[in-house]
N, C-alpha and C positions, 0 to 999 in steps of 0.2 A: 490467415493474415500473418505472413512471415516477415519479420523485421530482421535485416541482416546483422544488426548490432545486438539483438536479443539472442543469447546463445542456445536457445531451444525453441521448439515450435509448440503449438497447441497439440493436445493429446499426448504430450510427453510428460514424464514425471517432473514435478516442480522440485527445484533444488532445495534440499533440506538445510535448515539453519537453526542456530540458537543465538538469541540476543537478549539483552536486558530490557525490561519494560520500565515505565516511569517510576515504579516503586522499588526498583532494584531486584525484581524477581527474574530469574532466568526463564525464558519462554522459548520452546522449540516448536517448529512447524508440525512435527510428528505428533504433538499433543492433540492436534485437531483432526486426526484421522477420524473419518466417519462424519465430518462436518464439511460444509462448504466454507471456503475462506476467500474473502476479498482482501488482497494484499496490495496496499497502495503505497507508492514511494513519492515523497514530496521533498522539495528543496530545503525549506527553513521554517521553523516555528515562528508564529506571530507575524507572518507576512501576508499580504492581502489574499492571494490565491490559496495559500495553505489554510488560512482561516476559513474561507468559503468552503473548502473541501472538508476540513475536519468538523466544522459545525454542521455541515450537510450530512455527513455520515452519522454524527451524533443524533441529529434530528430524526433520521430514518432508522436508527439502531433497533427500535422495537420491531419494525417490519422485517429487518434482516434476521433478528433473533427468532421471530415467528417462523421463518423458513430455514431454520437450522444453519444460519450463516454467521460467521465471525468476521469482524472487521479488524485488520491490523494495519497501522500506519508506520512507515519506516522513514527515518531521515538520519543524516549524520549528526544531528544535534545531540547534546549531552542529556542525561537523565534529568539533571537539574533544569535545563531549558524546557524539556518536555513537561516537567512538573509545573513550572510557571505558566506555560501555554495551556495546560489542562485546567489549572485553577482560574486563570484569567478569562478563558472562554467557556468554562464549565463543560469541558469535553468528557464524554463517556467512552469514546473509542480507545482501544489500547494502542499506545504509541511505543515504538521500539527504537532504541538508540543503536546506530551503527557508525560510531566515530572513526573506525578504521576502514570503512567502505567495503568490507568483505562481502556482505550480502548485496549491497548496491552493485558491486562488480559481478557477482554470481548471476544476477538478474539482468545485467547489461544496461543498467540505468545510470551508471556513473560514467559520463561521457563529456567530451569537449562541448562547451557552450560559448556563445558570444553575447556580450552585452556592452553597449557603448563602444564598439570597435575593439574590445579586448576579448581575447579567448582565454578560457579557463576550464578546469574540470569541475563538474557539478552534477547534481541530480536532475535528470530529465523526468519530469512528472509522468508517472506511468502507473497503470493498475492491472492486476492479474486476478482472474478468478480461478480458484483451484477447487476441484471437486472432492467428494469424500474419499475417493481412492488415491488422491494426491496428484491427479493429472491436471495440467494447466488447460483450462477450457476456453479462456478468452484473454486477449491481451489488448490493452489500450496503450499506445505509445504517444508521447507528447500531448498529454491530456490538456484540454481546455476545461476549466472547472465549471463553467456555466452548464447547469442541468446534468453534470456528469454523474452525480450520486443517483439521481432518478434513473438514468440510463443503465447504470450498474445494477440497480435493484431489478429493473425489468429484465435485464439480460440473465441474471441469476434465475429468476422465475422461469424464463423461457428455457434455459438449459435444464432446469429440474424437470420440466414437463416434456422434454424431448426424448 
């Protein structure tokens, strides 16, 4: 599944990055070598689709943990916004702040969008599965949140067994 706006394909190395998490800790993708990573990009804290996605990943976090898989959510929101979102919705997934859009651009998810006839740059909801060797194994672009978390969980299991 090759997307022309995603600057890499499956079975290629995932772009490395370092961002700050909700608590102000620096977190690098390379810290998760040897684990599966679900890296999901979402537009904005405390919005309907983002709430469904983040609470879904939190609900299934024990099942992901059981299969050696880490969940990382990235948006351009600030750490303070992530903290409020985490507390308000009792989230357990790690949320990373990318206010400069550096990682969003690296992964090709910071793109033109249209809403109410206006065009603007924003996050296109996308999810990437990265394997323990750091290879991108699956890409979902323009994610619809309904049943997405369950689909991601099943896809990770399938990839681990292939």
